[in-house]
N, C-alpha and C positions, 0 to 999 in steps of 0.2 A: 902341445898337440895331442889329441885323443889317440890312445894306443889302438883302439878298435879301428879307427879311420886309417891309421897308418898300416895296420895289418891287412885290411881289406884292399886298400889301394895299391899296396906294395910298390908304389913308385911316386907317392904323393910328395911333391915338393912345395915350396913356399907359394909358388904361382897357383898351383891347384887348390891349396888351402884358401887362398884369397878368393878364388873363384867360387868355392863352395860357400864361403861367408857372404859374398855378394849375392848369390842366388837365394840363400836363406833370408837375408835382409830384405830382398825384393818381395819374397813371398810374404813376409811379415807385414810389409807396407800394404800389399794387396789385401791382406786380411783386415788391416785397420780400415781400409776403404770399405770393405764389405760390412764391417760392424756399423759404420755410419748409415748404411742403407737397411738396417734391421726393420724399421717401421714398414718400408715397402715390401720386405720379405714376408712379414707377418700379414700384410694386407693381401698379398698374392696367395699365401697359404690359406687365409680365411676364405678368399673367393673360390679356390678349388674345393675346399671342404663344403662350403655352402652349395656350390654347383653339384657336387657328388651327392650330397644329402637330398637336394631337390630332385635330382634325377632318380634316385632310389625311391623317393616317396611318390612322385607323380607318375612314374611308370609302373608302380606296384611290382617292382623288379622280382623279389624273391618268390612271391606267390605265383607270378606268371611263368617264371622259368621252370618251376616244379609241377605246375598243374596244367599248363597249356599243351594240348596234344600236337600242336604244330611244331614244337621244338624238336630239332633233330638231336635226339639224346645221345646217339653214338658220337657225334662230333662234340657235343657238350661235355660228356664224360671223358672223352679223350683230352679235351682242354683242361679239365680238372686234374687228370693224372699228370699231365705235363706241367701244370702250374704247381702241383705238389712236389714234383721233382725239382723245379726251380727254387721253391721256398726251402726244400730240404737241403739242397746244396748251399744256399745262402746261410742257413742256420748252422750247418756243419762248419763252414768257413769262419763264421763269426764266433761261434761258441767253442770250437775245438782246435782250430788251426791258428787263428790270429792273423792279423793283416800283414805282418812282416814275412810270413812264410807262404803266402798264396802262390806266388810264381815259382817257388822252388819245390815245394812238397806236393802241390796239387796243380800241376801245370795245365790240365785240360778242364778243370772244374768251371772256370769262368766262361769259356766258349760253350761248354755243354749247357750251362745254366742259361746263357743268352739264347741259344737255339731253342731250348725248351720253352722259354718265355715267348719268343716270337711265334713259334708254331702253336702254342696254346692260345695266343691271341687270335691267330687265324682260325683255329678250331672253334673258339667261342663265337667269332663272327659268323662262320658257316652254320653253327648250331642254333644261334639265336636270330639269324636273318629273317626267318618267317614271322617273327614277332614284330620287329621294328624296321625292317628293310634297310634303307640307306642311313637311318639314324643309329643302327647297331654299332658301327665302328666309332662314331662320335660318343655314344653313351659309354662304351667300353673304355675309350681313351679317358673320358672324364672320371670313371671309376679308378682307373690306374693312377691318374694324377692325384686323386684324393688319397689313395693308399700311400703313394710316394710322399705326399705332404705330411701325412700322419707319421710316417717313419722318420722324416727329416726333423720333425718337432720333438721326437723322443729325446730325453736327456742323455748326454754322453760326454765323453772326455773331450775337453776343448782342444782343438788342434793348435791354437795359438800358444797355449802354455807349453805344449810338447816342443813346438818349434823354437820357442824362446830358450828352453833348456838346452836344446841341441846347439843353438847359436852360442850360448854361454860356454859350452864345453870346448868349442873351438877357440 
């Protein structure tokens, strides 16, 4: 039995160890099912990227938001500041803290980043409403999904390898 697990649990018996092994095995089997659906995941990602690109191109997004006098720049710039706070917190957590310590060392960072992202979305909608009206939330949601898709496709450490090594330690 792993000494770290015994130390942290301080009361782990054979029953608890079996439960942890079972939960990790279930998670690995779910990840195996997810691997089989990779073509669908890539198709979904491609559709969001194409949709975001088309929305950027056909709305002439960047030229219009910076040159159109009907944009409410106070709301728009407030949204940019809040989005910068959200991205800054995310980069700080990823680059400096590490995912194992988020809840212990920076307890309020995730809620603050979430509130900043939601309020920035609201500010962008109010600021850009004169340009596209009811289409504004739909366009912004499409852009957000495009960015999320790009981030999800970035190379990173495979979770399944990490879980397999944790299961082997037990």
